[in-house]
C-alpha positions as CSV (number, residue, x, y, z in Angstrom):
1,M,0.0,0.0,0.0
2,I,1.4,3.4,-1.0
3,R,0.8,6.1,1.5
4,K,-0.3,9.4,0.1
5,S,2.0,12.1,1.4
6,K,0.4,14.8,3.6
7,D,0.9,18.5,3.2
8,W,2.9,20.1,5.9
9,C,1.6,23.1,7.7
10,V,3.4,26.0,9.5
11,Y,1.2,27.5,12.2
12,I,1.2,30.3,14.7
13,V,-0.8,30.2,17.9
14,K,-1.5,32.9,20.4
15,C,-1.1,31.7,24.0
16,S,-3.2,32.9,27.0
17,D,-0.4,35.2,28.1
18,G,-0.4,36.9,24.7
19,S,2.8,35.3,23.5
20,L,3.1,33.7,20.1
21,Y,4.3,30.1,19.3
22,T,5.2,28.8,15.9
23,G,5.3,25.1,14.9
24,I,4.9,22.6,12.0
25,T,2.6,19.6,11.6
26,T,0.9,17.4,9.1
27,E,-2.4,17.4,11.1
28,L,-3.2,20.9,12.3
29,D,-6.5,20.1,14.1
30,R,-4.8,17.3,16.1
31,R,-1.8,19.4,16.9
32,I,-3.9,22.3,18.2
33,S,-5.9,19.9,20.3
34,E,-2.6,18.5,21.7
35,H,-1.4,21.9,22.6
36,N,-4.6,22.6,24.5
37,N,-5.4,19.2,26.1
38,S,-2.5,16.8,26.1
39,I,1.0,16.3,27.5
40,K,2.0,16.0,23.9
41,G,1.7,19.7,23.5
42,A,4.9,21.7,23.5
43,K,6.3,22.4,26.9
44,Y,6.1,26.1,26.1
45,T,2.3,26.0,25.4
46,R,1.4,23.6,28.2
47,T,1.9,26.4,30.8
48,R,0.1,29.0,28.6
49,R,-3.2,27.3,27.9
50,P,-5.6,27.9,26.3
51,I,-4.0,28.6,22.9
52,H,-5.8,29.8,19.8
53,L,-4.7,29.3,16.2
54,V,-4.1,32.7,14.5
55,H,-2.2,31.8,11.3
56,S,-1.4,28.8,9.1
57,E,0.3,28.1,5.8
58,A,0.3,24.9,3.8
59,L,3.7,23.7,2.4
60,K,4.6,20.8,0.1
61,D,7.1,19.0,2.3
62,R,8.8,18.9,5.7
63,S,11.9,20.7,4.4
64,S,9.9,23.6,3.2
65,A,7.9,23.8,6.4
66,S,11.0,23.7,8.5
67,K,12.6,26.5,6.6
68,R,9.5,28.6,6.8
69,E,9.1,27.9,10.5
70,S,12.8,28.9,11.1
71,Y,12.2,32.1,9.1
72,I,9.0,33.0,11.1
73,K,10.7,32.3,14.4
74,K,13.4,34.8,13.6
75,L,10.9,37.6,13.0
76,S,10.2,40.2,15.6
77,R,6.9,40.1,17.4
78,I,5.7,43.2,15.4
79,E,6.7,41.4,12.1
80,K,4.8,38.3,13.2
81,L,1.7,40.3,14.1
82,K,1.9,41.9,10.6
83,L,2.1,38.4,9.0
84,I,-0.9,37.3,11.0
85,T,-3.0,40.3,9.9
86,V,-2.1,40.2,6.2
87,K,-5.1,39.4,4.1
88,L,-4.7,38.0,0.6
89,Y,-7.5,38.8,-1.8
């Protein structure tokens, strides 16, 4: 059986303390649930629950997602907030 590859996703969540967390996953709904309800959530977000999804981007593979995640993590808070509020029409 050939497994169909899943798209990767880069996401940004806003934590209860107002901080932003960036991560990658292939199953966004599951990952957000883990951040909010499970010990599988990132150590950072476990102490800042609840978290809310504020941004996501689909990418074709893990390498692209990791590079985009690294780029976003290097942005200042102001630049991340601008990214979150950008609307594409």
